[in-house]
DSSP file (Angstrom, degrees, kcal/mol; ACC not computed):
  #  RESIDUE AA STRUCTURE BP1 BP2  ACC     N-H-->O    O-->H-N    N-H-->O    O-->H-N    TCO  KAPPA ALPHA  PHI   PSI    X-CA   Y-CA   Z-CA
    1    1 A M              0   0    0      0, 0.0    74,-2.7     0, 0.0     2,-0.4   0.000 360.0 360.0 360.0 133.2  -54.6  -95.8 -231.7
    2    2 A Q  E     -a   75   0A   0     72,-0.2     2,-0.4    74,-0.1    74,-0.2  -0.833 360.0-178.3 -99.2 134.0  -51.5  -97.8 -231.2
    3    3 A I  E     -a   76   0A   0     72,-2.7    74,-2.8    -2,-0.4     2,-0.4  -0.972  16.3-146.9-129.4 148.4  -49.5  -99.1 -234.2
    4    4 A E  E     -aB  77  23A   0     19,-2.1    19,-1.7    -2,-0.4     2,-0.4  -0.935  12.2-158.8-112.8 137.3  -46.4 -101.3 -234.4
    5    5 A I  E     +aB  78  22A   0     72,-2.9    74,-2.8    -2,-0.4     2,-0.3  -0.958  13.3 175.8-120.0 132.2  -43.9 -100.8 -237.1
    6    6 A D  E     - B   0  21A   0     15,-2.3    15,-2.6    -2,-0.4     2,-0.4  -0.967  18.1-143.8-136.1 151.1  -41.4 -103.4 -238.2
    7    7 A Q  E     - B   0  20A   0     -2,-0.3     2,-0.5    13,-0.2    13,-0.2  -0.907   6.8-165.1-113.9 140.7  -38.8 -103.7 -240.9
    8    8 A S  E    S+ B   0  19A   0     11,-3.0    11,-2.7    -2,-0.4    -2,-0.0  -0.991  70.6  19.9-125.3 123.4  -37.9 -106.8 -242.9
    9    9 A G  S    S-     0   0    0     -2,-0.5    -1,-0.3     9,-0.2    10,-0.2   0.742  94.8-101.3  83.6 105.8  -34.6 -106.7 -244.8
   10   10 A K    >   -     0   0    0      1,-0.1     3,-1.0    -3,-0.1     6,-0.2  -0.229  19.4-131.0 -60.7 143.0  -32.2 -104.1 -243.7
   11   11 A I  T 3  S+     0   0    0      1,-0.3    -1,-0.1    43,-0.1     5,-0.1   0.874 107.3  58.9 -61.1 -38.2  -32.0 -100.9 -245.7
   12   12 A E  T 3  S+     0   0    0      1,-0.1     2,-1.3     2,-0.1    -1,-0.3   0.667  84.8  85.7 -70.4 -14.7  -28.3 -101.1 -245.8
   13   13 A N    X   +     0   0    0     -3,-1.0     3,-1.3     1,-0.2    -1,-0.1  -0.719  58.9 179.6 -85.6  93.2  -28.5 -104.5 -247.5
   14   14 A T  T 3   +     0   0    0     -2,-1.3    24,-0.2     1,-0.3    -1,-0.2   0.379  69.2  70.9 -81.9   5.8  -28.8 -103.3 -251.1
   15   15 A E  T 3  S+     0   0    0      2,-0.1     2,-0.3    22,-0.1    -1,-0.3   0.609 100.6  46.5 -91.6 -14.0  -28.9 -106.8 -252.5
   16   16 A K  S <  S-     0   0    0     -3,-1.3     2,-0.1    -6,-0.2    -3,-0.0  -0.888  88.1-102.9-128.3 157.0  -32.4 -107.4 -251.1
   17   17 A H        -     0   0    0     -2,-0.3     2,-0.4    16,-0.1    16,-0.2  -0.355  32.0-137.9 -69.4 156.4  -35.7 -105.6 -251.0
   18   18 A T  E     - C   0  32A   0     14,-2.5    14,-2.6    -2,-0.1     2,-0.4  -0.969  14.2-165.5-119.1 137.1  -36.8 -103.9 -247.8
   19   19 A Y  E     -BC   8  31A   0    -11,-2.7   -11,-3.0    -2,-0.4     2,-0.4  -0.971   3.8-171.8-120.0 135.4  -40.3 -104.0 -246.4
   20   20 A I  E     +BC   7  30A   0     10,-2.3    10,-3.0    -2,-0.4     2,-0.3  -0.997  15.5 177.1-127.4 127.6  -41.7 -101.8 -243.6
   21   21 A A  E     -BC   6  29A   0    -15,-2.6   -15,-2.3    -2,-0.4     2,-0.3  -0.914  19.3-154.9-131.1 152.8  -45.1 -102.6 -242.2
   22   22 A Y  E     -BC   5  28A   0      6,-2.4     6,-1.8    -2,-0.3     2,-0.3  -0.923  16.4-176.6-120.9 156.2  -47.4 -101.3 -239.6
   23   23 A S  E     +BC   4  27A   0    -19,-1.7   -19,-2.1    -2,-0.3     4,-0.2  -0.996  27.2 120.9-150.3 145.5  -50.1 -103.3 -237.8
   24   24 A N  S    S-     0   0    0      2,-2.4   -21,-0.1    -2,-0.3    91,-0.0  -0.488  98.4 -28.3-157.5-117.7  -52.9 -102.8 -235.3
   25   25 A N  S    S+     0   0    0     -2,-0.2     2,-0.3     2,-0.0   -22,-0.1   0.615 143.0  33.0 -83.3 -11.2  -56.5 -103.6 -236.3
   26   26 A T  S    S-     0   0    0      2,-0.0    -2,-2.4     0, 0.0     2,-0.3  -0.777  78.7-157.3-125.1 175.8  -55.5 -102.7 -239.8
   27   27 A H  E     -C   23   0A   0     -2,-0.3     2,-0.3    -4,-0.2    -4,-0.2  -0.991  12.2-179.7-153.8 159.3  -52.2 -103.1 -241.6
   28   28 A Y  E     -C   22   0A   0     -6,-1.8    -6,-2.4    -2,-0.3     2,-0.4  -0.971   9.5-157.3-159.3 148.6  -50.1 -101.8 -244.5
   29   29 A C  E     -C   21   0A   0     -2,-0.3     2,-0.4    -8,-0.2    -8,-0.2  -0.994   0.5-160.5-135.4 137.5  -46.7 -102.6 -246.0
   30   30 A L  E     -C   20   0A   0    -10,-3.0   -10,-2.3    -2,-0.4     2,-0.4  -0.895   9.5-158.0-112.6 147.6  -44.3 -100.6 -248.1
   31   31 A K  E     -C   19   0A   0     -2,-0.4     2,-0.5   -12,-0.2   -12,-0.2  -0.975   8.6-168.4-125.0 139.0  -41.5 -102.1 -250.2
   32   32 A I  E     -C   18   0A   0    -14,-2.6   -14,-2.5    -2,-0.4    -2,-0.0  -0.996  25.5-132.4-122.8 126.5  -38.4 -100.5 -251.5
   33   33 A S     >  -     0   0    0     -2,-0.5     4,-2.3   -16,-0.2     5,-0.2  -0.264  19.1-114.4 -75.4 161.1  -36.5 -102.5 -254.1
   34   34 A S  H  > S+     0   0    0      1,-0.2     4,-2.0     2,-0.2     5,-0.1   0.857 117.9  55.5 -61.4 -35.2  -32.8 -103.2 -254.0
   35   35 A V  H  > S+     0   0    0      2,-0.2     4,-1.8     1,-0.2    -1,-0.2   0.936 109.1  45.6 -63.3 -47.4  -32.5 -101.1 -257.2
   36   36 A E  H  > S+     0   0    0      1,-0.2     4,-2.4     2,-0.2    -2,-0.2   0.866 110.2  54.8 -65.5 -36.1  -34.1  -98.1 -255.6
   37   37 A K  H  X S+     0   0    0     -4,-2.3     4,-2.7     1,-0.2    -1,-0.2   0.907 107.1  50.0 -64.0 -40.6  -32.0  -98.5 -252.5
   38   38 A R  H  X S+     0   0    0     -4,-2.0     4,-2.4   -24,-0.2    -1,-0.2   0.880 109.5  51.8 -65.3 -36.6  -28.8  -98.4 -254.5
   39   39 A K  H  X S+     0   0    0     -4,-1.8     4,-2.3     2,-0.2    -2,-0.2   0.930 111.9  46.3 -63.2 -45.0  -30.1  -95.2 -256.3
   40   40 A L  H  X S+     0   0    0     -4,-2.4     4,-2.6     2,-0.2     5,-0.2   0.926 111.9  50.7 -61.9 -45.0  -30.7  -93.7 -252.9
   41   41 A Q  H  X S+     0   0    0     -4,-2.7     4,-2.0     1,-0.2    -1,-0.2   0.910 110.2  49.8 -60.0 -43.0  -27.3  -94.8 -251.6
   42   42 A K  H  X S+     0   0    0     -4,-2.4     4,-2.3     2,-0.2    -1,-0.2   0.900 109.6  52.2 -62.2 -41.8  -25.6  -93.3 -254.6
   43   43 A H  H  X S+     0   0    0     -4,-2.3     4,-1.5     1,-0.2    -2,-0.2   0.937 108.9  48.7 -61.0 -47.4  -27.5  -90.0 -254.1
   44   44 A F  H  <>S+     0   0    0     -4,-2.6     5,-2.9     1,-0.2    -1,-0.2   0.869 111.8  50.1 -63.6 -35.3  -26.4  -89.8 -250.5
   45   45 A R  H ><5S+     0   0    0     -4,-2.0     3,-1.5    -5,-0.2    -1,-0.2   0.908 107.3  54.9 -65.5 -40.5  -22.8  -90.5 -251.5
   46   46 A S  H 3<5S+     0   0    0     -4,-2.3    -2,-0.2     1,-0.3    -1,-0.2   0.782 108.7  47.3 -66.9 -26.6  -23.0  -87.8 -254.2
   47   47 A I  T 3<5S-     0   0    0     -4,-1.5    -1,-0.3    -5,-0.1    -2,-0.2   0.308 119.6-109.4 -96.3   9.2  -24.0  -85.1 -251.7
   48   48 A G  T < 5S+     0   0    0     -3,-1.5    -3,-0.2    -5,-0.1    -2,-0.1   0.737  92.3 104.4  75.7  23.4  -21.3  -86.2 -249.3
   49   49 A K    >>< +     0   0    0     -5,-2.9     3,-1.4    -6,-0.2     4,-0.5  -0.361  27.5 147.8-130.8  54.4  -23.6  -87.7 -246.7
   50   50 A P  G >4 S+     0   0    0      0, 0.0     3,-0.8     0, 0.0     4,-0.3   0.804  71.9  57.9 -63.4 -28.2  -23.2  -91.5 -247.1
   51   51 A R  G 34 S+     0   0    0      1,-0.2     4,-0.5    -7,-0.1     3,-0.2   0.662  98.7  60.4 -76.3 -14.6  -23.7  -92.2 -243.4
   52   52 A K  G <> S+     0   0    0     -3,-1.4     4,-2.3     1,-0.2     5,-0.4   0.635  82.0  87.4 -83.8 -15.1  -27.1  -90.5 -243.5
   53   53 A Y  H <X S+     0   0    0     -3,-0.8     4,-2.2    -4,-0.5     5,-0.2   0.895  88.1  43.2 -53.6 -51.5  -28.5  -92.9 -246.1
   54   54 A V  H  > S+     0   0    0     -4,-0.3     4,-2.5    -3,-0.2     5,-0.2   0.963 118.6  39.3 -66.8 -54.8  -29.8  -95.7 -243.8
   55   55 A L  H  > S+     0   0    0     -4,-0.5     4,-2.7     1,-0.2     5,-0.2   0.898 117.2  50.0 -66.0 -40.5  -31.5  -93.7 -241.0
   56   56 A F  H  X S+     0   0    0     -4,-2.3     4,-2.6     2,-0.2    -1,-0.2   0.926 112.9  46.7 -62.9 -44.3  -32.9  -91.1 -243.4
   57   57 A S  H  X S+     0   0    0     -4,-2.2     4,-2.1    -5,-0.4    -2,-0.2   0.906 112.9  49.5 -64.9 -42.0  -34.4  -93.8 -245.7
   58   58 A F  H  X S+     0   0    0     -4,-2.5     4,-2.1    -5,-0.2    -2,-0.2   0.932 112.9  47.2 -61.4 -46.8  -35.8  -95.7 -242.7
   59   59 A A  H  X S+     0   0    0     -4,-2.7     4,-2.5     1,-0.2    -2,-0.2   0.912 110.3  52.6 -62.1 -43.4  -37.4  -92.5 -241.3
   60   60 A A  H  X S+     0   0    0     -4,-2.6     4,-2.3     1,-0.2    -1,-0.2   0.900 109.7  48.4 -61.3 -41.0  -38.8  -91.6 -244.7
   61   61 A M  H  X S+     0   0    0     -4,-2.1     4,-1.9     2,-0.2    -1,-0.2   0.891 110.2  51.7 -67.6 -38.3  -40.5  -95.0 -245.1
   62   62 A I  H  X S+     0   0    0     -4,-2.1     4,-2.6     2,-0.2    -2,-0.2   0.930 110.2  49.4 -61.5 -44.8  -41.9  -94.8 -241.5
   63   63 A I  H  X S+     0   0    0     -4,-2.5     4,-2.5     1,-0.2    -2,-0.2   0.912 108.0  53.1 -62.4 -42.7  -43.4  -91.4 -242.4
   64   64 A L  H  < S+     0   0    0     -4,-2.3     4,-0.5     1,-0.2    -1,-0.2   0.883 111.2  47.7 -60.1 -37.9  -44.9  -92.7 -245.6
   65   65 A L  H >< S+     0   0    0     -4,-1.9     3,-1.2     1,-0.2     4,-0.3   0.948 113.2  46.5 -64.8 -48.9  -46.6  -95.5 -243.6
   66   66 A I  H >< S+     0   0    0     -4,-2.6     3,-2.0     1,-0.3    -2,-0.2   0.822 100.0  67.4 -67.5 -32.5  -47.9  -93.1 -240.9
   67   67 A E  T 3< S+     0   0    0     -4,-2.5    -1,-0.3     1,-0.3    -2,-0.2   0.718  89.5  67.0 -62.2 -19.4  -49.2  -90.6 -243.4
   68   68 A R  T <  S+     0   0    0     -3,-1.2     2,-0.9    -4,-0.5    -1,-0.3   0.718  87.5  75.0 -71.7 -20.5  -51.8  -93.2 -244.5
   69   69 A I  S <  S-     0   0    0     -3,-2.0     3,-0.4    -4,-0.3     2,-0.3  -0.832  78.5-159.2 -97.8 106.6  -53.4  -92.9 -241.0
   70   70 A K        -     0   0    0     -2,-0.9    -2,-0.1     1,-0.2    -3,-0.1  -0.641  53.8  -8.9 -94.3 141.4  -55.4  -89.6 -241.1
   71   71 A G  S    S+     0   0    0     -2,-0.3     2,-0.4     1,-0.2    -1,-0.2   0.727  93.3 121.8  57.7  35.1  -56.6  -87.5 -238.2
   72   72 A K        -     0   0    0     -3,-0.4     2,-0.4   -71,-0.0    -1,-0.2  -0.964  65.2-118.1-130.5 146.2  -55.9  -89.8 -235.3
   73   73 A E        -     0   0    0     -2,-0.4     2,-0.4    30,-0.1    30,-0.1  -0.677  43.9-158.0 -74.8 132.2  -53.8  -89.6 -232.1
   74   74 A L        -     0   0    0     -2,-0.4    30,-2.0    28,-0.1     2,-0.6  -0.880  29.3-157.9-120.3 146.2  -51.2  -92.3 -232.4
   75   75 A I  E     -ad   2 104A   0    -74,-2.7   -72,-2.7    -2,-0.4     2,-0.6  -0.977  29.1-162.9-112.0 110.5  -49.0  -94.3 -230.1
   76   76 A I  E     -ad   3 105A   0     28,-3.4    30,-2.6    -2,-0.6     2,-0.6  -0.857  11.6-171.2-106.3 120.2  -46.3  -95.4 -232.5
   77   77 A I  E     -ad   4 106A   0    -74,-2.8   -72,-2.9    -2,-0.6     2,-0.5  -0.948   7.5-165.5-111.9 116.5  -44.0  -98.3 -231.5
   78   78 A I  E     -ad   5 107A   0     28,-3.3    30,-2.1    -2,-0.6   -72,-0.2  -0.877  25.8-115.1-104.8 128.8  -41.1  -98.8 -233.8
   79   79 A D  E     - d   0 108A   0    -74,-2.8     2,-0.7    -2,-0.5    30,-0.3  -0.383  37.1-106.0 -61.6 135.8  -39.1 -102.1 -233.6
   80   80 A K        +     0   0    0     28,-0.7     3,-0.2     1,-0.2    -1,-0.1  -0.520  58.8 151.4 -68.4 108.1  -35.6 -101.4 -232.5
   81   81 A E        +     0   0    0     -2,-0.7     2,-0.5     1,-0.2    -1,-0.2   0.707  62.7  41.9-108.4 -31.5  -33.6 -101.8 -235.7
   82   82 A Y  S >  S-     0   0    0    -27,-0.0     3,-1.9     0, 0.0    -1,-0.2  -0.819  79.7-143.7-128.9  90.9  -30.5  -99.6 -235.2
   83   83 A S  T 3  S+     0   0    0     -2,-0.5    -3,-0.0     1,-0.3     0, 0.0  -0.198  84.6  17.2 -55.8 138.3  -29.0  -99.7 -231.7
   84   84 A G  T 3  S+     0   0    0      1,-0.1    -1,-0.3     4,-0.0     4,-0.2   0.436 107.7  85.6  81.2  -0.5  -27.7  -96.4 -230.4
   85   85 A K    <>  +     0   0    0     -3,-1.9     4,-2.8     1,-0.1     5,-0.2   0.253  51.1 108.5-114.3  10.2  -29.7  -94.4 -233.0
   86   86 A D  H  > S+     0   0    0      1,-0.2     4,-2.6     2,-0.2     5,-0.2   0.927  83.2  41.3 -57.7 -51.5  -33.0  -94.1 -231.2
   87   87 A S  H  > S+     0   0    0      1,-0.2     4,-2.5     2,-0.2    -1,-0.2   0.882 115.0  52.5 -67.9 -35.7  -32.8  -90.4 -230.3
   88   88 A Q  H  > S+     0   0    0      2,-0.2     4,-2.4     1,-0.2    -1,-0.2   0.916 111.0  47.7 -62.3 -43.1  -31.4  -89.6 -233.7
   89   89 A L  H  X S+     0   0    0     -4,-2.8     4,-2.7     2,-0.2    -2,-0.2   0.925 111.9  49.0 -65.3 -45.1  -34.3  -91.4 -235.4
   90   90 A K  H  X S+     0   0    0     -4,-2.6     4,-2.4     2,-0.2     5,-0.2   0.924 112.3  48.8 -60.4 -44.6  -36.9  -89.7 -233.2
   91   91 A D  H  X S+     0   0    0     -4,-2.5     4,-1.9     1,-0.2    -1,-0.2   0.921 112.7  47.9 -60.4 -44.3  -35.4  -86.3 -234.0
   92   92 A L  H  X S+     0   0    0     -4,-2.4     4,-2.6     2,-0.2     5,-0.3   0.911 110.9  51.1 -64.2 -43.4  -35.3  -87.1 -237.7
   93   93 A L  H  X S+     0   0    0     -4,-2.7     4,-2.0     1,-0.2     7,-0.3   0.924 113.3  43.8 -60.9 -45.6  -38.9  -88.3 -237.7
   94   94 A T  H  < S+     0   0    0     -4,-2.4     7,-0.2     1,-0.2    -1,-0.2   0.798 114.3  51.1 -73.5 -26.8  -40.2  -85.1 -236.0
   95   95 A H  H  < S+     0   0    0     -4,-1.9    -2,-0.2    -5,-0.2    -1,-0.2   0.916 115.5  40.5 -72.2 -43.6  -38.1  -82.9 -238.2
   96   96 A L  H  < S+     0   0    0     -4,-2.6    -2,-0.2     1,-0.3    -3,-0.2   0.778 128.3  30.8 -76.9 -27.1  -39.3  -84.5 -241.4
   97   97 A S    ><  -     0   0    0     -4,-2.0     3,-2.4    -5,-0.3     4,-0.4  -0.792  63.1-170.7-135.4  91.8  -42.9  -84.8 -240.3
   98   98 A P  G >  S+     0   0    0      0, 0.0     3,-1.6     0, 0.0     4,-0.4   0.765  84.1  72.5 -53.7 -26.3  -44.1  -82.1 -237.8
   99   99 A R  G >  S+     0   0    0      1,-0.3     3,-1.1     2,-0.2    -5,-0.1   0.837  89.0  61.7 -56.1 -32.3  -47.3  -84.1 -237.3
  100  100 A L  G X  S+     0   0    0     -3,-2.4     3,-1.5    -7,-0.3    -1,-0.3   0.653  82.8  78.1 -73.6 -14.6  -45.2  -86.6 -235.3
  101  101 A K  G <  S+     0   0    0     -3,-1.6    -1,-0.2    -4,-0.4    -2,-0.2   0.816  97.6  46.0 -61.4 -28.8  -44.3  -84.0 -232.7
  102  102 A N  G <  S+     0   0    0     -3,-1.1     2,-0.3    -4,-0.4    -1,-0.3   0.298 101.9  84.6 -97.4   8.4  -47.7  -84.4 -231.2
  103  103 A Q  S <  S-     0   0    0     -3,-1.5     2,-0.7   -30,-0.1   -28,-0.2  -0.726  84.5-109.0-108.4 159.5  -47.7  -88.2 -231.3
  104  104 A T  E     -d   75   0A   0    -30,-2.0   -28,-3.4    -2,-0.3     2,-0.5  -0.802  37.1-168.9 -88.7 117.8  -46.2  -90.7 -228.8
  105  105 A L  E     +d   76   0A   0     -2,-0.7     2,-0.4   -30,-0.2   -28,-0.2  -0.924   9.2 174.0-111.2 130.5  -43.1  -92.3 -230.3
  106  106 A S  E     -d   77   0A   0    -30,-2.6   -28,-3.3    -2,-0.5     2,-0.5  -0.999  16.0-159.9-135.4 137.4  -41.4  -95.4 -228.8
  107  107 A I  E     +d   78   0A   0     -2,-0.4     2,-0.3   -30,-0.2   -28,-0.2  -0.964  38.5 122.7-119.7 116.1  -38.6  -97.4 -230.1
  108  108 A R  E     -d   79   0A   0    -30,-2.1   -28,-0.7    -2,-0.5     2,-0.4  -0.970  67.1 -71.6-160.6 168.0  -38.3 -100.9 -228.6
  109  109 A S        -     0   0    0     -2,-0.3   -30,-0.1   -30,-0.3   -28,-0.0  -0.540  37.5-178.4 -70.2 126.2  -38.2 -104.5 -229.5
  110  110 A I        -     0   0    0     -2,-0.4     3,-0.2  -105,-0.1     4,-0.2   0.555  35.0-137.6-102.8 -10.6  -41.6 -105.7 -230.6
  111  111 A G    >   -     0   0    0      1,-0.2     3,-1.0     2,-0.1     6,-0.2   0.121  27.1 -72.6  80.0 167.1  -40.7 -109.3 -231.2
  112  112 A K  T 3  S+     0   0    0      1,-0.2    -1,-0.2     5,-0.1    -2,-0.0   0.622 121.8  67.3 -74.9 -14.6  -41.5 -111.8 -233.9
  113  113 A K  T 3  S+     0   0    0     -3,-0.2    -1,-0.2     4,-0.1    -2,-0.1   0.534  72.7 113.0 -87.2  -5.3  -45.0 -112.3 -232.7
  114  114 A S  S X> S-     0   0    0     -3,-1.0     4,-1.0    -4,-0.2     3,-0.6  -0.389  73.6-130.0 -64.4 142.2  -46.1 -108.7 -233.7
  115  115 A N  H 3> S+     0   0    0      1,-0.2     4,-0.8     2,-0.2     3,-0.2   0.816 108.9  62.1 -61.9 -29.7  -48.6 -108.6 -236.5
  116  116 A A  H 34 S+     0   0    0      1,-0.2     3,-0.5     2,-0.2    -1,-0.2   0.855 100.2  53.8 -63.8 -33.8  -46.3 -106.1 -238.2
  117  117 A H  H <4 S+     0   0    0     -3,-0.6    -1,-0.2     1,-0.2    -2,-0.2   0.811 102.0  58.8 -69.8 -29.1  -43.6 -108.7 -238.4
  118  118 A L  H  <        0   0    0     -4,-1.0    -1,-0.2     1,-0.3    -2,-0.2   0.741 360.0 360.0 -73.6 -22.6  -46.0 -111.1 -240.1
  119  119 A L     <        0   0    0     -4,-0.8    -1,-0.3    -3,-0.5    -2,-0.2   0.493 360.0 360.0 -75.4 360.0  -46.6 -108.8 -243.0
C-alpha cells in the first residue's frame, strides 16, 4: 500500500498548530498544538539538544501516523519539508520504529494536489 505524508504548518513555527496527514484510499491527520510544540522545544533545550527538536518531532509524528496502519507492506512517500535532512530523517525514522526498516521510504515533493495536502 502506498501512502503520502504531508505537513501543514512547520513544527519550528511555535505560534501555529502543525498538522501531519497521510492519504491513499484512506486518510488520517494528527495535530500538535502550538502550546505542545513550545513544551517540546523547551524540553529539547533543557537536555542540551535544541537543534534536534524539529526533526525528532517530525519523525515522531510520522511514526504515530504510520502505526495506525497495521500489518501491511507500505510504500511511504514523505513530502520534502527539510532540505538536506533526508538521510537524517530516514535514519531517525528507522531507529525510532524498527518496523520501518522493512518498508520503502521515499522523501520527495508530493505537490499541492496530493490528497494528504488537502487534509
